[in-house]
C-alpha positions as a Markdown table, in Angstrom:
| # | Residue | x | y | z |
|---|---|---|---|---|
| 1 | Met | 146.1 | 214.5 | 125.5 |
| 2 | Ser | 144.1 | 217.5 | 126.1 |
| 3 | Asn | 143.1 | 217.7 | 129.5 |
| 4 | Val | 139.4 | 218.2 | 131.0 |
| 5 | Lys | 138.8 | 220.8 | 133.3 |
| 6 | Gly | 142.1 | 220.7 | 134.4 |
| 7 | Arg | 142.6 | 216.6 | 135.0 |
| 8 | Pro | 144.6 | 214.5 | 132.8 |
| 9 | Gln | 143.1 | 212.4 | 130.9 |
| 10 | Leu | 144.9 | 208.7 | 130.8 |
| 11 | Phe | 143.2 | 207.2 | 127.8 |
| 12 | Pro | 141.2 | 208.4 | 124.7 |
| 13 | Phe | 138.1 | 206.7 | 126.0 |
| 14 | Pro | 135.5 | 205.9 | 122.7 |
| 15 | Arg | 132.7 | 208.5 | 122.9 |
| 16 | Lys | 129.8 | 206.6 | 124.5 |
| 17 | Arg | 127.9 | 206.9 | 127.7 |
| 18 | Arg | 129.2 | 204.7 | 130.2 |
| 19 | Gly | 127.5 | 203.8 | 133.4 |
| 20 | Glu | 127.9 | 205.6 | 136.8 |
| 21 | Glu | 130.1 | 203.3 | 138.0 |
| 22 | Gly | 132.5 | 203.5 | 135.0 |
| 23 | Lys | 132.7 | 207.5 | 135.4 |
| 24 | Thr | 133.3 | 207.3 | 139.2 |
| 25 | Lys | 136.5 | 204.9 | 138.5 |
| 26 | Val | 137.5 | 207.2 | 135.2 |
| 27 | Ala | 137.5 | 210.2 | 137.7 |
| 28 | Phe | 139.3 | 208.2 | 140.6 |
| 29 | Phe | 142.3 | 207.2 | 138.7 |
| 30 | Ala | 142.4 | 210.2 | 136.7 |
| 31 | Ala | 142.7 | 212.3 | 140.1 |
| 32 | Lys | 145.1 | 210.1 | 141.4 |
| 33 | Gly | 147.5 | 209.9 | 138.2 |
| 34 | Leu | 147.7 | 206.0 | 138.5 |
| 35 | Arg | 148.3 | 205.1 | 134.8 |
| 36 | Gly | 146.9 | 202.0 | 133.5 |
| 37 | Lys | 144.6 | 201.2 | 136.8 |
| 38 | Trp | 141.6 | 201.7 | 134.5 |
| 39 | Phe | 143.1 | 199.1 | 132.0 |
| 40 | Trp | 143.8 | 196.4 | 134.8 |
| 41 | Trp | 139.9 | 197.4 | 136.1 |
| 42 | Gln | 138.3 | 196.7 | 132.7 |
| 43 | Met | 140.4 | 193.3 | 132.9 |
| 44 | Glu | 139.2 | 192.6 | 136.0 |
| 45 | Lys | 135.3 | 193.0 | 135.1 |
| 46 | Arg | 136.2 | 190.8 | 132.1 |
| 47 | Asp | 137.5 | 188.3 | 134.0 |
| 48 | Lys | 135.2 | 188.0 | 136.8 |
| 49 | Gly | 132.4 | 187.7 | 133.9 |
| 50 | Lys | 134.4 | 184.8 | 132.1 |
| 51 | Asn | 133.9 | 182.9 | 135.0 |
| 52 | Asn | 130.0 | 183.2 | 134.5 |
| 53 | Leu | 130.2 | 182.7 | 131.0 |
| 54 | His | 129.3 | 179.2 | 129.6 |
| 55 | Ile | 132.3 | 178.1 | 128.1 |
| 56 | Lys | 130.9 | 177.0 | 124.8 |
| 57 | Asp | 130.2 | 180.6 | 124.4 |
| 58 | Trp | 133.6 | 181.3 | 125.1 |
| 59 | Pro | 136.1 | 181.8 | 121.4 |
| 60 | Glu | 137.0 | 178.9 | 120.4 |
| 61 | Gly | 140.5 | 178.5 | 120.6 |
| 62 | Asp | 140.1 | 179.6 | 124.4 |
| 63 | Arg | 137.9 | 176.6 | 125.2 |
| 64 | Pro | 139.6 | 173.8 | 127.1 |
| 65 | Arg | 138.6 | 170.6 | 124.9 |
| 66 | Glu | 139.3 | 172.2 | 121.7 |
| 67 | Met | 142.9 | 173.7 | 123.0 |
| 68 | Leu | 143.8 | 170.1 | 123.8 |
| 69 | Leu | 142.9 | 168.8 | 120.6 |
| 70 | Glu | 144.7 | 171.4 | 118.9 |
| 71 | Lys | 147.7 | 172.4 | 120.7 |
| 72 | Gly | 148.2 | 169.4 | 123.2 |
| 73 | Ala | 147.9 | 168.6 | 126.7 |
| 74 | Gly | 150.7 | 170.5 | 127.6 |
| 75 | Ala | 149.3 | 173.6 | 126.8 |
| 76 | Leu | 146.2 | 173.6 | 129.3 |
| 77 | Ser | 146.4 | 174.6 | 132.8 |
| 78 | Asp | 145.8 | 172.1 | 135.4 |
| 79 | Ala | 142.0 | 174.4 | 136.0 |
| 80 | Ala | 141.5 | 173.5 | 131.9 |
| 81 | Val | 142.2 | 169.8 | 132.4 |
| 82 | Leu | 139.8 | 169.3 | 135.2 |
| 83 | Ala | 137.3 | 171.3 | 133.7 |
| 84 | Ile | 137.2 | 169.0 | 130.9 |
| 85 | Leu | 136.7 | 166.2 | 133.4 |
| 86 | Leu | 134.0 | 168.3 | 135.2 |
| 87 | Arg | 132.5 | 169.1 | 132.2 |
| 88 | Thr | 130.1 | 171.3 | 133.4 |
| 89 | Gly | 130.2 | 173.7 | 136.4 |
| 90 | Arg | 127.7 | 175.1 | 138.6 |
| 91 | Gln | 125.0 | 178.2 | 138.5 |
| 92 | Gly | 126.7 | 180.9 | 138.0 |
| 93 | Gln | 130.0 | 179.5 | 137.7 |
| 94 | Asn | 131.5 | 177.8 | 134.9 |
| 95 | Ala | 133.9 | 174.4 | 134.8 |
| 96 | Ile | 137.5 | 176.4 | 134.5 |
| 97 | Ala | 135.9 | 178.5 | 137.9 |
| 98 | Leu | 135.1 | 175.6 | 139.6 |
| 99 | Ala | 137.7 | 173.6 | 138.9 |
| 100 | Arg | 140.5 | 176.4 | 140.0 |
| 101 | Glu | 138.1 | 176.4 | 143.3 |
| 102 | Met | 138.9 | 172.7 | 144.0 |
| 103 | Ile | 142.6 | 173.0 | 143.0 |
| 104 | Ser | 142.8 | 176.0 | 145.5 |
| 105 | Lys | 140.7 | 173.6 | 148.1 |
| 106 | Phe | 143.3 | 170.7 | 147.6 |
| 107 | Gly | 146.1 | 172.6 | 147.2 |
| 108 | Gly | 147.1 | 171.1 | 144.0 |
| 109 | Leu | 146.1 | 168.4 | 141.8 |
| 110 | Asn | 148.0 | 165.9 | 144.7 |
| 111 | Gly | 145.9 | 166.7 | 147.1 |
| 112 | Leu | 143.1 | 166.4 | 144.7 |
| 113 | Met | 144.3 | 162.9 | 144.0 |
| 114 | Thr | 144.5 | 161.6 | 147.3 |
| 115 | Ala | 141.5 | 163.3 | 148.8 |
| 116 | Thr | 138.3 | 160.9 | 149.6 |
| 117 | Gln | 135.1 | 160.8 | 148.4 |
| 118 | Glu | 133.7 | 163.2 | 151.4 |
| 119 | Asp | 136.3 | 165.4 | 150.8 |
| 120 | Ile | 135.1 | 166.6 | 147.6 |
| 121 | Leu | 131.2 | 166.1 | 148.3 |
| 122 | Gly | 131.7 | 169.1 | 150.7 |
| 123 | Val | 133.0 | 171.3 | 147.3 |
| 124 | Lys | 129.6 | 172.8 | 146.5 |
| 125 | Gly | 128.6 | 171.8 | 143.2 |
| 126 | Ile | 129.7 | 168.6 | 142.9 |
| 127 | Gly | 127.3 | 165.7 | 143.4 |
| 128 | Lys | 127.9 | 161.8 | 142.6 |
| 129 | Ala | 128.3 | 161.8 | 138.8 |
| 130 | Lys | 131.2 | 164.6 | 138.9 |
| 131 | Ile | 133.2 | 162.7 | 142.0 |
| 132 | Ala | 132.8 | 159.3 | 140.1 |
| 133 | Gln | 134.3 | 160.7 | 137.0 |
| 134 | Ile | 136.9 | 162.5 | 139.1 |
| 135 | Leu | 137.7 | 159.2 | 141.2 |
| 136 | Ala | 137.7 | 157.1 | 137.9 |
| 137 | Ala | 140.7 | 159.7 | 136.7 |
| 138 | Val | 142.6 | 159.4 | 139.8 |
| 139 | Glu | 142.0 | 155.5 | 139.7 |
| 140 | Ile | 143.5 | 155.7 | 136.1 |
| 141 | Val | 146.9 | 157.5 | 137.2 |
| 142 | Lys | 147.0 | 155.2 | 140.4 |
| 143 | Arg | 147.2 | 152.0 | 138.0 |
| 144 | Gln | 149.2 | 153.4 | 135.9 |
| 145 | Leu | 151.8 | 153.5 | 138.3 |
| 146 | Arg | 151.2 | 150.5 | 140.2 |
| 147 | Gln | 151.1 | 148.1 | 136.4 |
| 148 | Pro | 154.9 | 148.0 | 135.9 |
| 149 | Leu | 155.1 | 146.4 | 139.7 |
| 150 | Ala | 153.6 | 142.9 | 138.2 |
| 151 | Lys | 156.6 | 142.6 | 136.1 |
| 152 | Ile | 159.4 | 143.6 | 137.9 |
| 153 | Asn | 161.1 | 142.6 | 141.0 |
| 154 | Val | 160.7 | 145.3 | 143.3 |
| 155 | Ile | 163.2 | 144.4 | 145.6 |
| 156 | Glu | 166.1 | 144.6 | 142.8 |
| 157 | Asn | 163.9 | 147.3 | 141.2 |
| 158 | Pro | 162.8 | 149.3 | 144.5 |
| 159 | His | 162.2 | 152.7 | 142.5 |
| 160 | Asp | 159.0 | 152.1 | 141.0 |
| 161 | Leu | 157.7 | 150.8 | 144.1 |
| 162 | Phe | 158.5 | 153.6 | 146.3 |
| 163 | Glu | 157.1 | 156.0 | 143.5 |
| 164 | Tyr | 153.9 | 154.5 | 143.3 |
| 165 | Leu | 153.6 | 154.5 | 147.3 |
| 166 | Arg | 154.8 | 158.4 | 147.6 |
| 167 | Val | 152.2 | 159.3 | 144.7 |
| 168 | Ser | 149.1 | 157.5 | 146.2 |
| 169 | Met | 150.0 | 157.9 | 149.7 |
| 170 | Ser | 151.8 | 161.2 | 150.8 |
| 171 | Asn | 148.8 | 163.3 | 150.9 |
| 172 | Leu | 146.2 | 161.3 | 152.2 |
| 173 | Ser | 145.0 | 162.9 | 155.4 |
| 174 | Arg | 144.7 | 160.0 | 157.9 |
| 175 | Glu | 147.3 | 157.3 | 158.0 |
| 176 | Glu | 147.0 | 154.3 | 156.3 |
| 177 | Phe | 148.9 | 150.8 | 156.8 |
| 178 | Arg | 149.1 | 148.9 | 153.5 |
| 179 | Val | 149.9 | 145.0 | 153.3 |
| 180 | Leu | 151.2 | 144.7 | 149.6 |
| 181 | His | 151.7 | 141.0 | 148.4 |
| 182 | Leu | 154.4 | 140.0 | 146.2 |
| 183 | Asn | 154.7 | 136.5 | 144.8 |
| 184 | Arg | 158.0 | 134.1 | 144.8 |
| 185 | Ser | 159.3 | 136.5 | 141.6 |
| 186 | Lys | 158.9 | 139.5 | 144.3 |
| 187 | His | 156.2 | 141.3 | 141.7 |
| 188 | Leu | 153.0 | 142.4 | 143.1 |
| 189 | Ile | 149.9 | 140.6 | 143.2 |
| 190 | Gly | 147.8 | 142.5 | 145.4 |
| 191 | Glu | 147.3 | 145.4 | 148.2 |
| 192 | Glu | 145.2 | 146.0 | 150.8 |
| 193 | Val | 144.4 | 148.6 | 153.5 |
| 194 | Leu | 144.1 | 147.5 | 156.9 |
| 195 | Phe | 143.6 | 150.2 | 158.7 |
| 196 | Arg | 142.9 | 153.5 | 158.9 |
| 197 | Gly | 143.7 | 155.8 | 161.7 |
| 198 | Thr | 146.6 | 155.7 | 164.3 |
| 199 | Val | 149.0 | 153.1 | 163.2 |
| 200 | Asp | 150.9 | 151.8 | 166.4 |
| 201 | Glu | 151.0 | 147.8 | 167.9 |
| 202 | Ser | 147.6 | 148.2 | 169.3 |
| 203 | Ser | 145.6 | 149.2 | 166.3 |
| 204 | Val | 147.6 | 146.9 | 163.7 |
| 205 | Tyr | 146.6 | 143.1 | 164.6 |
| 206 | Thr | 148.5 | 140.4 | 163.4 |
| 207 | Arg | 146.2 | 137.5 | 162.9 |
| 208 | Glu | 144.4 | 140.5 | 160.1 |
| 209 | Val | 148.2 | 140.9 | 158.4 |
| 210 | Ile | 148.6 | 137.0 | 158.3 |
| 211 | Glu | 145.1 | 136.3 | 157.2 |
| 212 | Ser | 145.6 | 138.6 | 154.0 |
| 213 | Ala | 148.4 | 136.9 | 153.1 |
| 214 | Leu | 146.9 | 133.7 | 153.1 |
| 215 | Arg | 143.7 | 135.1 | 151.3 |
| 216 | Lys | 146.3 | 136.8 | 148.4 |
| 217 | Lys | 148.6 | 133.4 | 148.4 |
| 218 | Ala | 151.4 | 135.7 | 149.0 |
| 219 | Ser | 154.9 | 134.3 | 149.3 |
| 220 | Ala | 156.1 | 137.7 | 151.1 |
| 221 | Leu | 155.1 | 140.9 | 152.1 |
| 222 | Ile | 155.8 | 144.8 | 152.1 |
| 223 | Phe | 154.3 | 146.7 | 154.7 |
| 224 | Ala | 153.5 | 150.6 | 153.8 |
| 225 | His | 152.1 | 153.3 | 156.1 |
| 226 | Asn | 151.9 | 157.3 | 156.4 |
| 227 | His | 152.5 | 160.2 | 157.9 |
| 228 | Pro | 149.6 | 162.7 | 157.3 |
| 229 | Thr | 151.2 | 165.2 | 158.7 |
| 230 | Gly | 155.3 | 164.2 | 159.6 |
| 231 | Pro | 158.1 | 163.6 | 158.0 |
| 232 | Ala | 159.2 | 160.4 | 156.5 |
| 233 | Glu | 161.3 | 159.5 | 159.5 |
| 234 | Ala | 160.3 | 155.5 | 161.8 |
| 235 | Ser | 159.5 | 156.1 | 165.4 |
| 236 | Gln | 160.4 | 153.9 | 168.0 |
| 237 | Glu | 156.7 | 152.6 | 167.7 |
| 238 | Asp | 157.5 | 152.0 | 164.3 |
| 239 | Val | 160.3 | 150.2 | 164.6 |
| 240 | Glu | 158.6 | 147.7 | 167.5 |
| 241 | Leu | 155.7 | 147.1 | 165.5 |
| 242 | Thr | 157.8 | 146.5 | 162.3 |
| 243 | Gly | 160.0 | 143.6 | 164.1 |
| 244 | Ser | 156.7 | 141.9 | 165.8 |
| 245 | Leu | 155.1 | 141.9 | 162.6 |
| 246 | Val | 158.2 | 140.2 | 161.1 |
| 247 | Asn | 158.6 | 137.4 | 163.7 |
| 248 | Ala | 155.2 | 136.3 | 163.1 |
| 249 | Cys | 155.0 | 136.2 | 159.6 |
| 250 | Arg | 158.0 | 134.5 | 159.6 |
| 251 | Ala | 156.6 | 131.8 | 162.2 |
| 252 | Val | 154.5 | 131.0 | 159.5 |
| 253 | Asp | 156.8 | 130.8 | 156.2 |
| 254 | Ile | 156.1 | 134.3 | 155.3 |
| 255 | Pro | 159.2 | 136.9 | 154.9 |
| 256 | Val | 158.0 | 140.3 | 155.3 |
| 257 | Leu | 160.8 | 142.2 | 153.1 |
| 258 | Asp | 160.8 | 145.9 | 153.8 |
| 259 | His | 158.4 | 148.4 | 155.8 |
| 260 | Val | 158.3 | 151.9 | 153.7 |
| 261 | Ile | 157.3 | 155.1 | 155.5 |
| 262 | Val | 155.5 | 157.8 | 153.5 |
| 263 | Gly | 155.6 | 161.4 | 154.8 |
| 264 | Arg | 155.5 | 164.8 | 153.7 |
| 265 | Gly | 158.2 | 165.2 | 150.8 |
| 266 | Gly | 159.7 | 162.2 | 151.2 |
| 267 | Phe | 159.8 | 158.2 | 152.6 |
| 268 | Leu | 162.0 | 156.2 | 154.2 |
| 269 | Ser | 162.8 | 152.6 | 154.1 |
| 270 | Leu | 162.7 | 150.2 | 157.2 |
| 271 | Gln | 165.0 | 147.8 | 155.1 |
| 272 | Arg | 167.7 | 150.4 | 154.5 |
| 273 | Glu | 168.0 | 152.3 | 157.7 |
| 274 | Cys | 167.1 | 148.8 | 160.2 |
| 275 | Pro | 168.2 | 145.8 | 157.8 |
| 276 | Glu | 168.5 | 143.7 | 161.2 |
| 277 | Ile | 165.0 | 143.5 | 161.2 |
| 278 | Phe | 164.3 | 141.6 | 158.3 |
| 279 | Ala | 167.9 | 139.7 | 158.8 |
| 280 | Gly | 167.4 | 135.9 | 157.0 |
| 281 | Asp | 164.1 | 137.5 | 155.3 |
| 282 | Thr | 165.3 | 138.6 | 152.2 |
């Protein structure tokens, strides 16, 4: 390959006029001897342009919806799946670019699944319609995980219950205390979030727990709460709170069968960790 004025020519560039920016880049890369850098600079420019290009103007094989129908959902990235839900982007940014921004902001799809409406509204370009679409999709996933719990004995088969609580609570930004209502067959018949914020003995009122059980006509209860920033470990306050609630519910013939604590990376069953608290109720 010939040299031009003693400088190496990296590529046989097409004989057409380039803008001043292109000429400067070519000269820089050639002078430094950085082979291939011109190519990646061009790719970067292309990708930035594609972020601004409406998806309907993409090649048909690259469009998320068409790719899903042709190759299946497994062929799509997380951003492409979310882009199908979003349908449109915002000014200067298509749906794929907006989806990537959201996934980055919430730390992945798990974080997005547990984001609040207020959190999602904080993303520029997300209005009520898009929030409704996202929350509806998240609710479908949660209901799919919760549905089997209405047909199985969750005490004899706790894995499905633990997995549902892990998915629905492990990425919450605030602490929640939930009451799960069971019938005589230990099937899940209801669930209620009673408290949000710091869960301790002063904030969880026994009366409200019992009223929740009576409203749902529950024959037994399971408690669940999360540690938003910590591991799934039981503090002394958790143990004392559980013992107090178990005794109060036992007085009105509503047994408490477990208290599940969900933390970063897993969960803990107090029934397994401290079975003496629930003695006689299982």
